[in-house]
C-alpha positions as CSV (number, residue, x, y, z in Angstrom):
1,M,10.1,-144.8,76.6
2,K,8.3,-147.8,77.6
3,A,12.0,-148.8,78.8
4,F,12.2,-146.0,81.2
5,F,8.9,-146.7,83.0
6,E,9.6,-150.0,83.3
7,G,12.7,-149.1,85.2
8,I,10.6,-146.9,87.7
9,Q,8.5,-150.3,88.1
10,Y,11.8,-152.1,88.6
11,L,12.9,-149.7,91.0
12,F,10.0,-149.6,93.2
13,V,8.7,-152.9,93.0
14,D,11.7,-155.0,92.9
15,I,14.2,-152.8,95.2
16,L,12.4,-150.4,97.4
17,F,9.5,-152.6,98.6
18,A,11.7,-155.2,99.2
19,P,11.5,-154.8,103.4
20,L,7.7,-154.4,102.9
21,D,7.2,-157.6,101.2
22,F,9.7,-159.4,103.8
23,L,7.8,-157.8,106.7
24,R,4.5,-159.1,104.9
25,R,5.7,-162.6,104.9
26,L,7.0,-162.4,108.3
27,E,3.5,-161.8,109.3
28,L,2.4,-165.1,108.1
29,I,4.9,-166.5,110.5
30,T,4.8,-164.6,113.4
31,W,3.0,-161.3,114.1
32,F,5.2,-160.2,116.8
33,G,7.9,-160.4,114.7
34,A,6.4,-158.3,111.8
35,N,5.5,-155.9,114.3
36,T,8.9,-155.7,116.2
37,I,9.4,-152.5,114.3
38,N,5.9,-150.5,115.6
39,W,6.8,-151.3,119.2
40,I,10.1,-149.7,119.0
41,F,8.5,-147.0,117.7
42,M,5.9,-146.8,120.4
43,I,8.7,-147.3,122.9
44,I,10.5,-144.4,121.3
45,C,7.7,-142.3,121.8
46,A,6.9,-142.9,125.0
47,C,10.1,-142.4,126.4
48,A,10.1,-139.4,124.4
49,I,6.8,-138.1,126.2
50,V,8.0,-139.0,129.3
51,Y,11.4,-136.9,128.9
52,W,9.1,-134.0,127.6
53,I,6.8,-134.4,130.8
54,K,9.8,-133.8,133.2
55,Q,11.4,-131.3,131.6
56,L,8.0,-129.3,131.6
57,R,8.0,-130.5,135.1
58,I,10.9,-128.9,135.8
59,F,10.6,-125.6,134.2
60,D,7.2,-125.6,136.1
61,D,8.7,-126.2,139.7
62,A,11.4,-123.6,138.8
63,G,8.8,-120.9,138.0
64,T,11.0,-119.9,135.2
65,E,7.6,-120.4,132.6
66,N,6.0,-117.1,131.9
67,Q,2.2,-118.3,132.1
68,D,0.7,-114.8,131.7
69,T,-1.5,-114.5,129.0
70,T,-0.1,-111.4,126.9
71,A,3.0,-113.4,126.9
72,H,2.8,-113.3,123.1
73,S,1.9,-110.1,121.3
74,F,-0.4,-111.8,119.1
75,L,-2.7,-112.6,122.6
76,K,-3.3,-109.0,123.4
């Protein structure tokens, strides 16, 4: 049974957390390199928000959005 739990430890510590260990070592060398993934996610989220707002504006300008308070049955 001990070997089973040591196998789980090996899987998580030595294999699955290897990318995180790499980022931890990279942060000591360059902060910008270690946070590149965060910047990529922030750029993707910013692009998604801009696209979403543009789509909202298109539907709002076309007048197809129903803004009546009784648009949903649970609001009656």
